[in-house]
C-alpha positions in Angstrom: -5.0 3.7 28.0 -4.1 7.1 29.5 -2.2 5.4 32.3 -0.4 3.3 29.7 0.6 6.5 27.9 2.0 8.0 31.1 4.0 4.9 31.9 5.4 4.7 28.4 6.7 8.3 28.6 8.4 7.5 31.9 9.9 4.4 30.2 11.4 6.5 27.5 13.0 8.8 30.0 14.4 5.9 32.1 15.5 4.1 28.9 17.5 7.0 27.7 19.2 7.2 31.2 20.0 3.5 31.4 21.3 3.1 27.8 24.0 5.7 28.5 25.8 3.1 30.6 24.7 -0.4 29.6 23.9 -2.2 26.4 20.4 -2.4 25.1 20.4 -6.2 25.2 21.2 -6.1 28.9 18.6 -3.4 29.6 15.9 -5.6 28.0 16.9 -8.7 30.0 17.1 -6.9 33.3 13.8 -5.3 32.7 12.1 -8.6 31.9 13.6 -10.5 34.9 12.9 -7.7 37.5 9.4 -7.0 36.1 8.6 -10.8 36.5 8.8 -10.4 40.2 6.9 -7.1 40.1 4.1 -8.9 38.4 3.8 -11.8 40.9 1.2 -10.1 43.2 -1.2 -9.9 40.2 -0.3 -13.5 39.3 -1.1 -14.6 42.9 -4.5 -12.7 42.7 -5.5 -14.7 39.6 -4.7 -18.1 41.2 -0.9 -18.4 41.0 1.5 -19.8 38.5 -0.7 -22.8 37.6 -3.5 -20.3 36.6 -1.1 -18.9 34.0 -1.4 -21.9 31.7 -2.5 -21.1 28.2 -3.7 -23.0 25.3 -2.4 -20.5 22.7 1.4 -20.5 23.6 2.5 -20.3 19.9 0.6 -17.0 19.6 2.3 -15.7 22.8 5.7 -16.7 21.4 5.0 -15.0 18.0 3.7 -11.8 19.7 6.8 -11.6 21.9 9.4 -12.3 19.2 7.9 -9.3 17.3 7.8 -7.2 20.5 11.3 -8.1 21.5 12.6 -7.0 18.0 10.6 -3.8 18.2 11.7 -3.0 21.7 15.3 -3.4 20.9 15.0 -1.1 17.9 13.0 1.5 19.9 15.6 1.6 22.7 18.4 1.8 20.2 16.6 4.7 18.5 16.5 6.6 21.8 20.3 6.8 21.7 20.4 8.1 18.1 17.7 10.7 17.6 15.6 13.2 19.7 12.9 11.8 21.9 10.1 13.5 20.0 11.3 12.1 16.7 11.5 8.6 18.2 7.9 8.7 19.4 6.7 10.5 16.3 8.1 7.8 13.9 6.9 5.1 16.3 3.4 6.5 15.7 3.2 5.0 12.3 2.6 1.8 14.3 -1.0 2.7 15.4 -1.8 3.4 11.7 -0.6 0.0 10.7 -2.3 -1.6 13.7 -5.7 0.0 12.9 -5.4 -1.1 9.3 -4.4 -4.7 10.3 -7.3 -4.8 12.8 -9.7 -4.0 10.1 -8.1 -6.5 7.7 -7.5 -9.5 10.0 -9.7 -9.0 13.1 -12.9 -7.9 11.4 -13.1 -4.6 13.1 -14.9 -1.8 11.3 -12.8 1.0 10.0 -15.4 3.7 10.2 -15.1 7.2 8.7 -14.6 8.6 12.2 -11.7 6.3 12.9 -10.3 6.9 9.4 -10.3 10.7 10.1 -8.4 10.2 13.4 -5.8 8.0 11.7 -5.4 10.6 8.9 -5.0 13.5 11.3 -2.5 11.5 13.3 -0.5 10.6 10.1 -0.4 14.3 9.0 0.6 15.4 12.4 3.5 12.9 12.6 4.6 13.9 9.1 4.8 17.6 10.2 6.9 16.7 13.2 9.3 14.4 11.4 9.2 16.3 8.0 10.7 13.6 5.8 12.9 15.2 3.1 13.6 18.3 5.1 16.8 16.8 6.4 18.9 13.7 5.8 17.7 10.6 7.5 20.1 9.0 9.9 20.1 5.3 10.8 18.0 6.1 13.9 15.0 7.1 11.8 15.1 3.9 9.9 15.6 1.8 13.0 12.6 3.3 14.7 10.5 3.0 11.5 11.3 -0.8 11.6 10.3 -0.9 15.2 7.0 0.7 14.4 6.1 -2.0 11.9 6.8 -4.9 14.2 5.1 -3.0 17.1 1.9 -3.0 14.9 2.1 -6.8 14.6 2.5 -7.0 18.4 -0.5 -4.7 19.0 -2.8 -6.8 16.8 -1.6 -10.1 18.3 -2.2 -8.6 21.8 -5.8 -7.8 20.8 -6.3 -11.3 19.5 -4.8 -12.7 22.8 -7.3 -10.7 24.9 -10.1 -12.8 23.5 -9.0 -15.8 25.5 -6.3 -14.7 28.0 -6.3 -12.1 30.8 -4.0 -9.1 30.7 -2.0 -10.6 33.6 -1.5 -13.8 31.7 -0.4 -11.9 28.5 2.2 -9.9 30.5 3.3 -13.0 32.4 4.2 -14.8 29.2 5.7 -11.7 27.7 8.2 -11.5 30.6 8.9 -15.3 30.5 9.4 -15.5 26.8 11.4 -12.3 26.4 13.7 -13.4 29.4 14.4 -16.6 27.5 15.0 -14.9 24.2 17.3 -12.3 25.7 19.5 -14.2 28.1 22.3 -15.1 25.7 22.6 -11.7 24.0 22.6 -10.0 27.4 25.3 -12.2 28.9 27.6 -11.5 25.9 27.6 -7.7 26.7 27.0 -7.8 30.5 28.5 -5.2 32.8 27.5 -4.5 36.4 25.5 -1.2 36.6 26.6 1.6 38.8 24.5 2.4 42.0 23.1 5.5 40.3 21.7 3.5 37.4 19.8 1.0 39.5 16.8 3.3 40.2 16.4 3.8 36.5 16.6 0.1 35.8 13.8 -0.6 38.3 11.8 2.3 36.8 12.1 0.9 33.3 11.1 -2.5 34.5 8.0 -1.2 36.2 6.8 1.2 33.5 7.6 -1.1 30.6 5.6 -3.9 32.2 2.5 -2.1 33.6 2.2 0.1 30.5 1.6 -3.1 28.5 -0.8 -4.4 31.3 -2.9 -1.2 31.0 -2.8 -1.4 27.2 -4.0 -5.0 27.3 -6.8 -4.1 29.6 -7.8 -1.2 27.3 -7.8 -3.5 24.3 -10.1 -5.9 26.2 -12.6 -3.2 26.7 -12.5 -1.5 23.3 -11.6 -2.0 19.6 -8.0 -1.6 18.6 -9.1 1.1 16.1 -10.4 3.1 19.1 -7.6 2.4 21.6 -4.5 2.8 19.5 -5.2 6.3 18.0 -5.3 7.6 21.6 -1.7 6.7 21.8 -0.9 9.6 19.5 -1.0 11.8 22.5 2.5 10.6 23.3 3.9 12.6 20.4 3.2 16.1 21.8 3.8 14.9 25.4 7.2 13.5 24.4 8.1 16.7 22.6 7.3 18.6 25.8 9.4 16.1 27.9 12.3 16.5 25.4 12.2 20.3 25.8 12.0 20.2 29.6 14.5 17.5 30.2 16.9 17.6 27.3 16.5 21.1 25.8 15.2 19.6 22.5 13.5 22.6 20.8 9.8 22.5 19.9 9.4 24.3 16.6 6.2 25.5 14.9 5.8 22.3 12.9 5.9 20.2 16.0 3.3 22.4 17.6 1.0 22.2 14.6 1.5 18.5 14.3 0.7 18.0 18.0 -2.5 20.0 17.5 -3.6 17.8 14.7 -2.9 14.7 16.7 -4.9 15.9 19.6 -7.8 17.0 17.4 -7.9 13.6 15.7 -8.1 11.8 19.0 -10.8 14.0 20.4 -12.8 13.6 17.2 -12.5 9.8 17.4 -13.4 9.6 21.0 -16.5 11.7 20.7 -19.6 9.4 20.4 -22.9 11.0 19.4 -24.8 8.1 21.2 -22.3 7.7 24.1 -25.1 8.3 26.7 -27.0 5.3 25.4 -24.0 2.9 25.6 -23.9 0.8 28.7 -20.6 0.7 30.6 -18.5 -2.4 30.1 -18.2 -4.4 33.4 -14.7 -4.7 34.9 
């Protein structure tokens, strides 16, 4: 999950760079097509294309329709509001995901997990500070992305019960390539030479961040894995400061501290030394 977080941060940086030149629909299509070829070594390792057959294709389709909508809104949000705010608002998604996991997947929402979720929610609220300033469309767009991302997260957890992480990502790339081909062709422009490295970076990071997340969800409950993702909020604030001169104020610092504290509290297990490691 920590690798997934690092890759998602790199994806945010590359996404902001790419969307300065080409449309979001085209970015998403190029990412899916290029990433498909990047994934082929893992597909080959698991037996090739034939081994990617699945008996739950409708679930894959539903998951990827939700993810496609969320990804479009997230990339659009990157062009409208500061990076830290995009990530902070997005982090209502783990809250919805944890609650959905308890409601629909039968996972226990323990007091420790509830405290982590509460700390994360308060931390995000301090960073965004709703009501302190007028909301622009970017805030609402990213809020919508967060909700459909939660649906995607929970569907991914359900998919890990029968399909491997490689198979989940394989179908993600195939389905989203099909969904996005027509919208992308309507706005297509040929990228400049300087933009191509960013396109390859967003393809790699976007794909293997989800691969790592799927592997994490295979090994642990969604109510454990998803609150860890809160770490992206303070890290994105730091990136925004270093790369884009987006100021980090005291509210952001306090909110980041609460998010970190909640994650450390959730990950601490009093009986951890008695739990056997999950085999790879």
